[in-house]
N, C-alpha and C positions, 0 to 999 in steps of 0.2 A: 503493500500500500504506500510506500514512501515515494516511489517514482510517479504513480498516478496523482498523489497529492501535489507533488511539485508541478506536474503538468496542469493540474486544476488551477494553479495560481496564474497561469498565462492564458487560460481559456476565457473567451468572451462569447456571450450568446450572439447568435447570428453568424458565426463562422461556419463556412462549409468544411467538409472533411478534408479537402485538399489544402485549404488555407490553414486549418489547425495543424495538419501534418507538417506543413512548411514551418509554421511557427514552432512546433515541437522539435523539429530537426535543428532549427537555429538555436533554440534553447539548449539542446543537448550539446551542440558544438561549444557554446559559451560555457556551459557547465563543465565540459571536458577541459577547457582551458583553465578554468578556476581550480579544478581538481588536480590538474598537472602541476599547478603552482604549489598546492598543498603537498603533493607527493614530493616535489623538489625540496620543500622545506624539511620533510622527513629524511630524505636522502642526505641533505646537507648536514643534518644533525649527527649522522653516523659516518659520513665519508668526507674526504677532502673535496674541494670545489670541482676539480676536473672529473674525478670518478662520479661525482653526483650528477654533473652535466651529462656524462656518458650514459648513466643509468636512466636519466630523464629522457634522453634521445631514444634509447632503446624502448622505453615504455611508451613514449609518444608515437613513434613510428611503427613499433611492433604490435601494440595492443590498441591504443586509443584511436589512431587514425582510421582504422577500419570500422570501429564501432561508433565513433562520435557522430557520423553522418546519419545514423539510424536513430529513430525515436524509441530507443530501447533502454532498459535499465542496466545493461552490462557495465557501462563506464562508471556509473555511480556505485554499483555493487562491487566492482573490482577495487575501487578506491577505498570504500568503507571496509571491505574485507582486509585490505592491506593494512589499514590503520589498526584494525582489531588484531591482526597478526603481530604487528609491531608491539602493541600494548601487552598482549598476552605473552609474547616472547620476553619483553622487559620484565614481566612479572615472574617468569621462570628464573631470571637472573637475580633480580632483587625484589622479592615480594613486598608489596606495599598495599595498604588499604585503598588509597585513592586510585592506584593502578588497577586493583581488582574491580572496583566499582565502574571506573571508566572503560576498562576492557570488556566487562560483561555487558554494559550498556551499548558499547560500540558493536559487539557481536550481535546483540539483539536488534540493533538498527540494520546491520547487514542482513540478518535473517528476514527482517521486514522488507528489505529491498528485493531480495530473491531468496526463496526458501531452500537454500542448499548449503548452509553453513553448519548444519548439525553434525555431519561427519568430522569436520574440522574441530568442532567443540569437543566431540568425543575423543579425538586424538589428543587434544590439549589436556583433557581431564586425565587420560591414561598417562601421559608424560608427567603431569603434575603429581599424580599418585605415585609414580616411580620415584620422583624427587622426594616426596614425603617419606617413602620407604627408605630411601638412601640417607636422608637426614633425619633420623628418628629423634634426635635431641631437640629439634625445633619443630616437630611435627604438629603440635597443637596450634601454634601461630600460623603455620603454612596452611593447615586444613581450614582454619577459620577464614583466612584470606581467600582461599579457593571458594568457600561457601559464599562470601560476599560477591565474588565474580559471578557465580551461578545465580545468586539471588537477584542481582541487578539485571542479568540477562532475562530472567523469568519476569521481573517487573515490567520491563519494556514490552515483552510479548503479552503479558496479562492485560495491560491497558489497551494494546492494539486489538486483542481478541474481544475485550469487553466492548469496545467501540463498534466492532463488526456485529456483535449481537444486539447492540442498542438501536442501530438504524432500522432493522426490520421491526423491532418492537415499537419504535416511534411511528413507523409508517402504518403498521397494522392497527395500533390503538389510537393514533392521532393524538399523541401526548407529547409532553416536553421531554427533553433529554434527562432531566432530573428524575422524572417519574419512570422513564425507561431504565435508567441506571438502578433505581430501587428494585424494579421488577427483575432485572438480570442478576443483581447481587443476591436477592432472595432465592432465585433459582439455583445459583451456584452454591450458596452457603446453606 
């Protein structure tokens, strides 16, 4: 739902399908340029300037150039997934509470962009469990940090799923979002 939400921001009533497609393609190209800038900042944090530029060129011409002209979620998904990968990798190196929350939320946002990050999350949990087993003396802190990452991932998904259930309830009962939320939470709990 993340990419359709972004496209809804540029939609105007009265646009034909071809006009909206052209506008969505232009939006995706501009989004790709912005995301390449963010990816370059991440590369620059970990590499010297010239290797960072080389990685940026490989990313731009090897991945983004072919996907940016289409009005599809891949460019956004690849960027968010890369950010989640970097955050979760940093958490394997130095476990911190804020990295756990940010990494889990970023992984949840990547999942909301395209629902194919669950295998990556499972691999990360397995590697993190191996790290806990390897460092048994600090295992309590590491396990609690991993739970924060998984909880923030679940929170992002929970609110997205609740909103998906609220819209049909609001439409069917012709009620406000607050009443629909109360109906859905009563149903869940």
